[in-house]
N, C-alpha and C positions, 0 to 999 in steps of 0.2 A: 768610446775609447776601447783599446784593447788591453786585457788584464791578463798578466801572467799569474796564473793561480798556484800558490803554494799551500793554501788552505785546504783542510780536508772536509768532507761531508761527515758530520758527527750526528749520533743519536743518543739518547739516555741509555745508560746501561740496563736500567729497568724500564719497562713499558709504562709510560705515563699519559695522561690525558692533557692535551694542550700543554706541553712541557714548557717551561721557562729556562732557557739557556743563559748563562751569565758568565762574565769574564771582568776582572778588573785589570785595567791598562795603566801602567806607571810609565810616564814619559821618560825617554832617555834624557839625561842631563848633560849639560855642557855644551849644547848646540844652539842656544838662544830660542826664540820664540818659535811657535809652529806657523809655518808659512801656509800650509794647506795639508788638510786631512781628509781622505777620501775613503768611505766605507761601502765596498762592494758586497752584497748580500743577496742570498738566495735560500730556497728551502724546499724540501718535500713537504708540502703542505703550505699553508698560507702563514704569513708571519707579521708581528708588529715588533719593531725594533725602537728600543730606548736608548740613548747615549746620555748618560747623567741624568736619567729621569725624564728627559726631553725627547719626543719623538724624531727619529733621524729624518724624516721627511713627511710630506702630506698624504703619501699613498696608503691605502688599505687594501687588504686582500692580495698583497703581492705575494708571490711572483705571478698571480693569475693562473690561467689554465692554457697550456701549450701541449704539443705533442711530446710529451715527457719523455718518451722512449729516446727520442732523438734531440729534443730541444728543451732546456730548461733555462728560463730567462733569470737575469739577474738585474738589479737595480744598483745604481751608484748614487751615494749621498755625499754632499760636501758638508762634513761635520766639524770643520775647523773651529768655528764658534762655539762647539759643544764640549771641546776637550779641556780638561783641567789637568794638573800635575798627576792627579790619580782620578781616573774615571771608570765608573762601572757601566758596562755595555749589557743590556738584557735583550732577549728575543724570545717572544712567546710564539709558539708554532701551534696552529690548529689544523684539523683535518682537510679542509678545503676540499678542493677537487681531487687531490691525490689520494687521501685515505678514507674520505667520507663517502656517503651514499652518491651514486651517480647513475642517472639514467632511470628509465621508468620500468625496468625489469628486476629492480631490487639489488643491484649490485652495489658493492662496497669494496674499498680498498683494491680498486681495479688495477692501480699502478704499483701499489706496495703496501706493506703493513707496517712500515717503521718511518715515523716521522724524522726529519733530518734538517741540520742547519749547516749551511756554508756561508762564512763571513770572511772578509779580509780587510782589515783597516791599514791603509797606507799613509804613513805621516811623514811629511817632508818639512824639515826644519830650515831656519833662516841660513844655515851655512851648508845647506845642500844635503845633510845627512838624512837618511831615510830608516824610519822604523815600521816594521811591518808585522802586524799581529793577526794570525789567522786562528780559524777554529781548529782544534786538535784536542788532545788529552788534557790540556791545561784548564779547559773549560769544564763546567758542571752544569746539571740541569735538575730542577726540582718541579713540583707542582705549581701551576700557576692558579689564579683564582677562578679558572673555568673547569667546572665539573664535567661539562659536556658540550660538545659543538658539532654541528652538522649544518651544511648549507641549506638542506631541505627541512630539517627538523627544529632547528633553532639552537640557542646557546643558553647554558645555565650557569651563572656567576655567583659565587659565594663571597661576600664582602667580608666575611670573617677571616678567610685565608689570607687577605692583604695584611692582617695585622702580624702574621709570622715573618714577613720579609725583614723587619726592622728588628726582630727579637733573635738576639745571638743564640739563645738557648735552644732554637729549633734548627740550627744550621745542619743537623743530621739529616733533614728532609732533602737536602741537595746531594746528588749522586754523581758518581763519575760518568763521563761520556766515552763512547767508543766510536772509532771510524766505521763508516759504512764504506763497502765497495761502491765506489762511484767514479764515473769517467768525467773528469772536468772539461773534457773537450766538448761536451754537451752544453756546457754554460754558454749563453749568448746574450748580448745586450738586448733589452727591449727595442723593437723597430716602433711600435706604438706608444700611446700615452699611458700613464698610470690610471689606475681607478682611485678616485678621490671623492670626499664629500662635496657636495654642493649646497643649495640652499637648505634652509630648514622650514617646515610647515608646522603650523600650531593647530590644535584642535578647533574644527568649526562647529562642532556640536558634541555634546555629551548628554547621554540619557540612559534610561534604564529599559531593557528589552522586555518583551511580554513574559519571559521566564525570570525576569529579576536580574539579568546580568547587566554590568556596566559596559556600554559601548561607546566608542569614540569614532567620530568621522573627520578625516583631515581634508576632505573635499577634493581630494584628487588621488587616482590610482597611481601609485609610485612604486619605485624600488629603492630599498635601503633598509632602515631599522628605526626603532624608537629609543630615544634615551631620556633619561630623567634623573632628578635627586629625590632621594625618599628618606623618611626617617620612621622607623617603627620598632617593635619589640625585637630583641636579638633572636635570629633563627626563623623568624616569620618570612613568609615568601609573596613576592609579587610575580604574578603570572600575566604575560601579555600574548595574546593569540592573534593572528593576522589573517585577513581574508580581503579580497577584492570587491565583494558584494554581500548584500544582505538577502536573506529569504525568510518570507514569514516574519519578518522583524528580528531574526537572529542573524548571527554571523553565517555566511554562506560558505561552508568549508568542504562541501563535496566536490567542487572542481579541483581542490588540491590533491585528489586522490589520497595517497597515504602519507604525503608530506604532513608533519606536524605543524610546522611554521609557528612554533611557540617558543617563546624566551621566558627563561624562570630567573628570578633574582632573589638570592637570600640576604636578609639584612644583618648588619652587624649591631644594630642597637644605636648608632650614631647617624650622622649625615652621610648617607651613601649615594655616590654617583655611578650610574650604570650606563654603559655603552656596549652592545653586543656586536663588535666588529669582525667576530670570526664567522659570521653568518649574514644571509641577506633575505629579504622577503619582497614579495610583490603584494602590495595591499593598498587599501584606502581605508579600511575599517580595522579597529582593534578592540578585542575584547579584554577587559582589564579586571583582575581580582587581587585582593590584598591590600595592605596599608599605603595607599597612593592617592594623591589628588589626580585624577585624570586631566584636570585642566593644565598641569604642570608638564605633560608629555610633549616632546618635540619629535616630529618625524624628520629624519635625516635622509636627504635624496642623495644616492650613491650611484654613480656610473663613471664610465671612462672620461677622462678630462678632455673634452671635446669643444671646439670653439663654433658657435652658432654663425652661420653664414648667410642662411636664406630665410626670408620672411614672406608672409602671405596675408592680405586682408581684403575684404570685400564687403559688399552692402548687405549680404545675408549673414546674420549672426550664427545660424546653425551650420552653415559651410565654413565659417571661420572656426567654429568648435571643432568641426572634423580636422580641419588642418592641425589645431592645437592637439588633438587626440593623436594624430600622426607623430607630432613631435614628441609627445610623452611616450609613445609607445617605442620609439627608437631610443630615447633616453633610457628607458627602463630594461631594454634588451641588449644595448651596446655597453654592456658590463664586462669589459676585457674581451669577451668572445660575443659575436652577433648571434644572439640566441633566438629560439623560437617564443619562448615564454618565460617569465621570471619567477613564477610562484609555485608550479606543482613540482612533482618528482620527475621532472625532466630537464628543461633549461639547457638544451643541446644546441650546438651550433649547426642547425640544419641548413644546408647549403641551397636548398630550393628557395627558401624563404628570402634569403639575401640575393640570390640571382635575379628575382624580380624587383627587390626594393632598393638595390644599390644605387640606381640614378637619383631616386628621392633622397637617399641619405646623403648623397654626394652634394645635393643642392642645400640641404637643411643645414649641415654641419661639415666642417673640414674633417673628413673621415679618411684622408689619404694615407696617413702613416697607420691609423687604427686598422684599416682593412688591408694595408700591404702586410701588417704583422700576422693577421690571420692567413693571408694568401701563402706565407711561408709555410705555415703548418698544412695547409691544403696540398701544396706541392710535395711536402716530406711525406705525408699520409699517401699521397697518389704514387710517389716513386717506390713506396715499399709494398704497393698493391698492383703491380703491373699496369699502372696507368688508370686504374679505377679510382675515380673520384668518389670518396665516401658519402654517405648520406649525410654524415654530420663531421664536422671538423672543430676540435680534434675528435677522432674516431674512437668512440668508446663501443660502438655496436659491434666491432670486431672482437671484443673481449667477452661478449655474451652471446649465447645461442639466440637466433631470431625469434621473436614472439610468434605464437601460433599464428598461421595463416600467412606469415610473411616469409619469402624465400631467402636463401643466402644472399645478402647484398650483392649487386652489380651496378654497373654504370646505368644510371636513369636519366631520362630527359629532364630538363630544367635543373634537377639537383646536381647532376654531373655537369651541366652546362655553366654552372657557377665558375668553373675553372677558366671560362672564356669571358663570360658576361660581366663579371665583377672587375677584371682588370681593365676591359674595354670601358666600362662606366667610369672608372677612375681617370682613365686616359681622356675620355670626352670632357670630363669635369674640370680636370686640372692641367691638361695639356702636356704632361711629361710622359714622353714615351718609354722612359726607364722602367715604368711598371710593366710595359709590354715585354721589354728585354728580359726582366727578371723573371717573368711568368712564362716566357716562350715555351720552354720544355714542357711544362704543364699543360699549356693551352694545347700545343700541338699533340701531346700525348692523349688528351682527351678526344680531340677530333679523330685521330687515328684509331682509337679504340672503338669509337662509335662506328667507324667505317667497318672495322673487323666484325662488331656485332651485328652489322646490318645484313640484309638479304643480298643476294647476287643482283637484284634488281634495283639496288640503292634506295630501298625503304627500310627505315628503322621498324620492324613490325613483329619482332620476336622479344622474349625476356620479360622480367618484370618491369612495369612502369606504375608510377604514382599517376600519371595521366593529369586529367583537370581536377586535381585533389579538391575535395570539398565543394564539388558541384552542389547547389542547394538543392537540386532535384535528386540527388543520390540518397540512397537509404542512410539513415544516421549512423548505422553501424558498419557501413561499407563505403567509406569516404572516397575510395578510388573508382568507384562504380559510377562514373560520369557518363553524360550524354554523348561526350567527345570520344570517338575512337582513339584509344591510346596511340595506336601507330600513326594516325594523323597528326596528333601533337608531337609524338617523337620525331617523326621525319621533318616536320617543320622546323623544330629545334636543331636537328641535325643540319639543315640548311643554314639556319641563322649563324651557328657556331662556325661552320666552314667559312661563310662569307666574312664573318668578323676577324676570323684569323687570316684571311687572304689580305684583308684591308690593313691588319696589323702588320703583316709582312712588308707592305708598301711604306706604311709609316716608319719601318725600321730598315728599309733598304734591302730587304731580303727578297728571295725569289718567291713569288706568290701563286706559281703555277699548280703546285700540288694541291692547296687548298682551294683554289679558284675553281680547280677542275672537280674537285669533290662538290662544291657548292653548285656547279653548273649541273652536274648529273643528278644531285638530289632534286633541283628544281625541275628538271625534266621528268624525272620519275614521280615526283609528287604531282605534277599535273597529269601525267598519263594514268596514273593509277587512283587519284581521289578527285579530280576537278572534272565537271561535266561541261559540255559545250555551252549550256545555259548559264554557266557560273556557279552551279551548285557544288559544294564541297562535300565529300563523303562524311556522313552522320549528320549533315544538315543541321547543326546547332550553332549558337552564338560564338562559342569558343574556336571552332575550326575556321569559321570566315574571319575572325578576329586575328587569328595568327597568321593566315594565309595573307591578309592585307598588310599587316604591320610589318611582317618578317619579309615582305617583298617577293612572294612566290608566285604572283599572277601578273600577267601581261595588263596593260592598261584597260583594254575593252572587258576582259574577264573581271578585273579587279572592280570596275563600275558595277557589273551585274552581281558580284559578290556582296558589294557594299549596300546595293538595293535589298538583297535578300537579307542581310544582317539587319538592316534598318526595320524591315518588315517584321522579322522575328522579335526584335526589341520592342516594337509597337505592339505585337500580338501579346506579350508578356506584361503589358500595362506598364512598360518601362521599369520593370523589376529585375534585378540581378539574376541572371541564369547561368552565370559562369563561375568557375572555381579559381585555384591558384594560378592555372596557366592562362585563362583568358581575362580574368578581372584586370590586371594591370594595364591591359592594352586596348579593351573595347572602346572606350571613349575615343582614343586616338583614331581607331579603326573607323569609327563613325564619322569623325571629324574629317578624316583624310579623304573620304569618299563622298563628302558634300552633305553630311547628315548631322550636322552641328546640333540641331534642335533635339534630336534623338540622343545625343551624347549628353547634353544637358537634362533631358528627361531622366536619364539613369542617374546622372550626378545629384539632382535636386529631388529625387523621390524620397518620400518618408516612410512609406510602408514597407514592410518586410517582405523579401530581402532587399535591402538597399544600404548604401553608405550611411545615409542620414537616419535610418531607422534607430541605430544605436544611440545617436545623438539624442533623438526624442526620448530615449529611455534612460537618459541622464549619464551615458558614458563618458568618461573622460580619457580613455585610450581605445584604440581599434581593437575589436574583438576577433577570436579566431574563427568562429562561426557567425554567420550572418544573424542566427537566432540564438546566440549564447545566452541570452535571457529572452523569455517568451513574453508576449504582450501582457500577460497577466502578473508579471513581475517574477514569475518562477524561473529558476535556472534549467537550461536545457538538460534533459536527462542523460544526454550521451557522456561517454568517458572522456572526450575531447572537448573541454568546454573553457578554454581560457579567455580572460576578459583583457588580456595584454599581448596581442600576436601583430606584428607591423605587416605581415604579408600583404592583406587585403588594403593596406593603406597605401600601397604603390601607386594608387590614383593620384596621389599628391604631384607625381612627376607631370601628369596632364594639366593639373590645375596650375603649375608653374609655367608649362610651355604654351598653353592655349587658353587657359581662363585669364591669367594675368599677361602671358606672352612674351615669355623670355626663354630663349633656346640658343644653343651654341651653333654658329655657323662653321666654326672650326674648333677642334679641341682646345679646350681651355679659355674659350670665350674671348680669344683675340679679336674675333669677328662675330657679331651678334645678330640673331634674328628677332625681331620685335614683331609678334604676330598675334595680338589678342584677338579672340573670337567671342565678343560678347553674347549672352544668352542666358537662358534660364531665369529671366526676370531680374537678373543682377543689373544695378544701376552703375556700379563702379567696382573696380578691382586694382589692387596695387601690389607689386612684389619688388623686393631688393635682393641682390645677390652680390656677395663679396667674392669677386674673382681674384685670380692671381695678379689681375692688371688693375685691380680697383673695383669699385662698387658700380654695379649696373643697375637701374632702377627704372620701373615702367608703372605708370598709373593712367589708368583710362576711365573715362566718365561719359555717360549717356545724359544729354540735355536736349529736351524736345527733339529727340530723334537724331541728334547730332553727336558724333563720337569724337571726343577730344582725347588724344594720347600724348602723354608727357613723358619724354625718355631722357634719361641722364647716362652718358657713356663715359667711362675713364678716359683721360688722355692717351692718345695713340690706338684706342680701340674703334674700329669702324663697325657698321651694322646696316641693316635693312629694315625698314618698317613695312610691313605687308598688313594692308587693311582688308576688312571683309568683302569690299566691293572690288577687290583686285588691284587696287592702286598700291605701288611700291615705290619707296623713296629711300635713295641711299643716304646713310648718316655719315 
């Protein structure tokens, strides 16, 4: 809905930590009952709003993180049932992404140093009378029960402060507010869903570490916080420190870098309930000190409100666990912004991670509106940077100098290609071309900028590139130093984006000549510069063959030769992973497409490091950033980048859905479905379901005495093709 804003952005007249804003609303009299009451609210910082002491809605950490310079989202709550003749509205505002620490370079208050609240209550009575109450100087602000709050470092709550709110004698602790200069035209409604609480996990194990510390294991690497009720001496403190893993029997906090990830709770002497909702942590384990029964802890899972749409199951428990790890990795990192990791001093919306993971995400959950919201910010940031797609969205890197060794950011392959690949993935998954129309200028702007950055010979062979980031053979401190020539990777990506944009033009009824031409020139240049007559691709490693095959850069005869070389390289590696961010999402498809399904399964089912299942054998419950984030002896990788919850390498789930289970779209949105399971890897059965816009598609196959039975269910009105490994096809 459209809001005509009369409210002002207000801030406390004195600087406060996590201020509580408040205003008492007296209903206008003589107009009958309240027919509807809507509260529109946003903040500079993250807020919690109570109406008559009751939460205005289920959301937490609102208004989330957007490109604040140009777009600050607001949420609308129907509070009709919460209003009385006299009602107090309170809003506590924490630092959040706006004023807290942000990024791995120690930045703080990158968007502003004053917290603010803008709220507008619109009341409609039975007789049509309207009463509007907005934030202005009639509001006041005082200290909340939060003494400190930060997304990285945690929250400190003092229960003793709660006693003052009902004590008339301390009214002087509330201060006037003043208006902040603020352009209300930047206020925009959410496109995506709110962040909400999901399930609650209880401790699976409580024990004393070798040093005598109390540790708690919740059994799952998750994102959220711990809540509890405690009773202890007044002024005593309960401390909860979070981490994803253990090392030498103690909490493994080194991967957090300098993020403290510690919540502190000061007791009042009575029964105190604590829930630190102005922060969040990525953790499986906590270390607890103070007067508290650790068995009483609850871990609250928090992420954007997404609906599960895709499932996968099979006869191998460890492969099933890998898929669960991908799901939990998505959940932990789809907290308002699709982030790289949820635990250390980073948690940024890296574009490259999402570029490769979007198809998997769009199968597992309905992420159409969630990613559409993020794409709005991508386009805004890009438009204000001469069509340069930033490495992160929202782009905080532009606010700080680049770290040592990294040049000034410019368009980079895969990371920049998110502008094209993510909208295309949404179109393929949900079938609505509106996303292509909305993102058209962004998509076209990226392809044109890449063309301008490329050489005269149509190769993208200059400038900074991440390349095949985190190639397992790269030096640990040089994750960009991969086997694959970055120019080969970048030029392949240039072709893929141009081709996708040409196809998007056709879907929208636009002229595709410009982008079809770029794609054709790039393909010819790639083959002339990088492909030998014998099918070898320059730098002769698994990633370059993978991209050349999957992106469609080779003619059929050359593709067959490249596929054979790829299979040979994979076999020579002992079917261990030799690809990084660029090649890993696509290598199984490249092998299967060129007739080497057994080698694809050899990679998928490998347990030795580096492999997908190695982490599973080490007890992982999410996908890791590095193949060896934990070493075989149980010690943590000594590198600076060691996240245990990073979804990018989990993009193999897309191949598991399409090829292991066998569900893929024959047209955008699954109005027509390809059912093409390719058994292998010792699996005796696999199954998947997908809730599409047309209804539920399900496939289950089973091998019995060498016979393959495939059971398919399609929704009414949906057609498909069953393709079997022996070449048999049947129309459904």
